[in-house]
N, C-alpha and C positions, 0 to 999 in steps of 0.2 A: 471748441464749440461746433465741431463738424457734425455731431449727432444732435439735432435740434429737437428737444422734446416739446417745444412751444409752437411748432409750425401749425399744428392742428389743435383745436380746442383750447385756445388761450384763455377764454372765459372772462367773466366779470366777477372778480373776487370781492372787491370792496370799492364802491364808487364814491365813498365819502370824501376823498381828497379832490374829486373832480367837481367842476362847476356844474350844478344841476341844470337840466334843460327845462324849458327853453330859455336861453340867454342868461341863466344863472342868477346869482345874487350880486354880481359885481356892478358897481356904478360909481361914477364920479360924484363928489359932494354936490348936492343941489340938483342932481339930475334924476330923472325917473327911469325905471327899468323899461327897456324896449324889448318886446317879444320879437323873435326872429320870424322871417318870412316863412310861408308855407313851403315845406320841402318839395322840390321837384322830384317826381317819381323817377327812380333809377339813378338819381344824381348822388355822388359821394357827399359826405358831410362837409368837407372842405375841398374846393377845387379852384385852381388857377387855370382858367380855360382859354386856350389859344392865345397865350400872352406874347405880345411883341413889345419890346421896349429896351431902354438902356438908361444910362445915367445922364441927367441934365439934357443938354442939346447934342450929346455925342451920338455915335452910331449905335444902332440897335445891337444888343447882345443876345436877346431872346428873339426867336423867330417862330411864332405860332406854337409855343411850348405849352404843354398841358401837364399839370402836376395835381394829383388828387389823393385824398386819404379819407377813409371812412371811420366811423366810431370804433374805438378800441383797436384800431389797426396800426401797424407799423409800416410806413412807406419810406423807402430809402432812395435818395438821389445820388447816383454815382456817375463817373465818367472821367475822362482825362483832364489834366490841368487846363484851365481856360475854356472849359466846355460851357460855363454859365451856371454851374450848380448853385453856388451861393447867391448869384444874381436871381435865379428862379425863386429861391427861398425868400430873399428880400422883397421881390415883387409880390409874392403872396402876402407878405406882412405889411405891404404898403410903403416900403422904403424907397421906391422909385416909381415914377409915373409910367403907366402903360399907354402906349400909343394905340394898341389894339388889344382886344380880349377883355376878360372880366374875372373877378374873384368873387366867389359865393361861399357863404358860410351857412349851413343848414337852410339852403334855399334863398337866403337873403343876399342881394347884391351889395357887397361892401367895397367895391372897387375904388370909390372916392373917399373912403374913410381914412383918417390918419392912423399911424401905428398905435397911438395912445387910445384912440377910439376902438381899435381892434382888440386891444387888451381888455377893455371894458366889455367887449362882446364874448370874451372867453378864449382869446389866443395869447400864447406866451412864447417869447422868442429868446433863445440863448445864443448870443454871438460867439464866434470862435475865440476872440481875444477881448481883453478889457471888459470882462463879463462879471467882475465882482468889485466891491469897494474894499481895496486892500487895507486901508487904515481902520476900517470898522471890524468889530468882532464877527465871528460866524453868526451868532444870534442876531446881531444888528443887521447883517446882510439879509437874513431871512425876514426880519421885521420889515425891511424896506420893500420886500416883495409883496407885502400885503398893504401897500400904501393906499390902494383904492378901496379897500374893504372897510366896512363899518361894523362888522360883526366880530364875535370873539374868534381870535386866530389860534387859540391855544391847542385845539384839537388838530388843526392842520400842521402846526409846528411839531406836535408829538408824532404825527404820521411821517413827517419828513425825517425826524430823528430815528424813527423805526426803520425807514428805508435806508438811511445813511447813518449807522450807529456811531461812526467815528466823529461825525459832526457834533453829536451830543457831548462826547468826551472833550471836544475842543471848542465848545460853544462860547467860551470867554476869551478865546485866543484871537488875535488879529488874523483876518483871512489871508493877508499878504504873507504870513509866515508859514502857510500850509504848503504841502507838496502840490505838484501840478494836478494829480488825480483828485486830491482833496478839494482843490479850488474848483474843479469842474463839478464836484458834488455840491459845493456851495451854490454855484451858478444854477444848477438844475433845481436844487432845493428852493432857491429864491423864486424861480419861475413857478414852481408848484404851489407856492404860498398864495398865488393869485387865484387858486382853484380853477385852473384852465380846463377848457374842453379840448383844446389842441395845444400840444407842446412841440415847438419847432427848435431843432438843435442843429447848429452849424459846426460841423467837425468836432463833435464832443470828445473824441479820443485823440485829437491832435497832440502829439508830443508826450504821450503817456506810454508806459511800458506795456507789453502784451498782457501781463497779468492784470494790470489795472484796466486795460481795455476790456478784457473779458468781464471784469467786475462791473464796469459801467454798463456794458451791454445787458448783463443780467438785471441790473436795476431798471434799465429802460424797458425790458420785458415786463417787470413787475408793475411799472407805471401803466403800461398798456393794458394790463390785466384789470385795472380799476375802471376801464372804459374810456380813458383819455386817448385821443388820437395822437400818434407820434409821426411827425414829418422831419426827416433827418438827412442832412448832407454828410457824406462820409467818404474819406479817402481809402480807408481799409475796406475796400469794396466786397471782397469775398466774405469776410466775417460779418459785415453788415447785411449782406443779402441772405445769409444763413438765418437771421432772425426776422427777416422782412416778410410781411404778407404780400407787399407789392414793391416792385423795383422799377426805377426809371433810369435808363442810361442816356445821358445827354451827350450830344456831339455837336459842337459849334452852335450851341444855343437852341438846338432842335432835339425833339424826341428821336433817339436812335432806336432804342428797344424798350418795350414796356411789357411786363409780365409779372407773374409771381416771383418772389425771390428764388424759390426752388427751381422754377423753370429757367430763369436767367442763368443760374449757376450751371445748369445742364446744357445750355445752348452752346454749341461748339464755336460759333462765331463770336459770341460774347466772351467766352473763356479765352479764345485766342487773342482777341483785340484788346480786352480790358482787364482780364484776370490773370494774365501770365500763362495761359495754356491750360 
C-alpha cells in the first residue's frame, strides 16, 4: 500500500450507508430527534479539544490533547505503547471523564453525553477486543448493531454485505467460529448498521496477517468514501498513515506531531522516532 491512490480525491461515492445530517435518523425509543448545534466556522466535524483526564480518580493520562476529524476524512492516532492513543479515543467517545477540555460534534458540545447518547448522535465505536457476540450468528450481530433504529435495516444490511462479501457467505455461522480478520469485519459491519456519521476504530488490524490488514484498510477507505468520518488508533503506523488524511502522533498523552499522513511519513524525526527510520 505504499502507492496510495486515495490520498487525493477520495470523494463521496454513496452516502446511503451514512447517518444523514443533521443528527440523522437515529433515536432511542420514545425520544425525539435533536438537531445538532450550529457548526463553528473552521471547526472539524468532530473534535476532542484540549482534553485532559484519566480513569476514575487516577492520574491524568491525557494532557491538553487535541484529536479531530472532518467529514469523509480518515484521521489516524499513532505513537509508542503507553502514549494514550486508546485513552484519547475513549475520551472522545465519552468512556472517561475529562477534567479539562471539550468534545464537539458538528458544533454541538457533547462533553457531558454518555457513550449511548453519542451513538444516537451518530458516533460508532469498535473496541479492539470483545467487539462481537461470539455465540450469535454473523447476521444476528449485524442486527444488534441496528438496535436503536426504527426504520427498515435491509438496505444497510445489503450494503454491509457488499462491503464484506465473506460475511454474507457466513451470515448463518456463529461469529465466534470466524477467523480474526472476519471477526473484525463483523465488528465494523455491526457499527455501520447504526448508520454513523463517525466511525471510531481501536486497533482494527491487531493480530491479523499483513494481507488481511491491507484488505481491512481498503474497506476502511471505502467507508470513508461514503462520507463517514473515520477516527482510528493503529499500531501499524506506517501503513495507517499511508491512507490517512490527518495523523496524530501522541507522546505521553500529549500531541507530539500533527500533520497530514503524507507529511508525517516524510518527516525525518517522525520516521526516526516512531516509524523505524
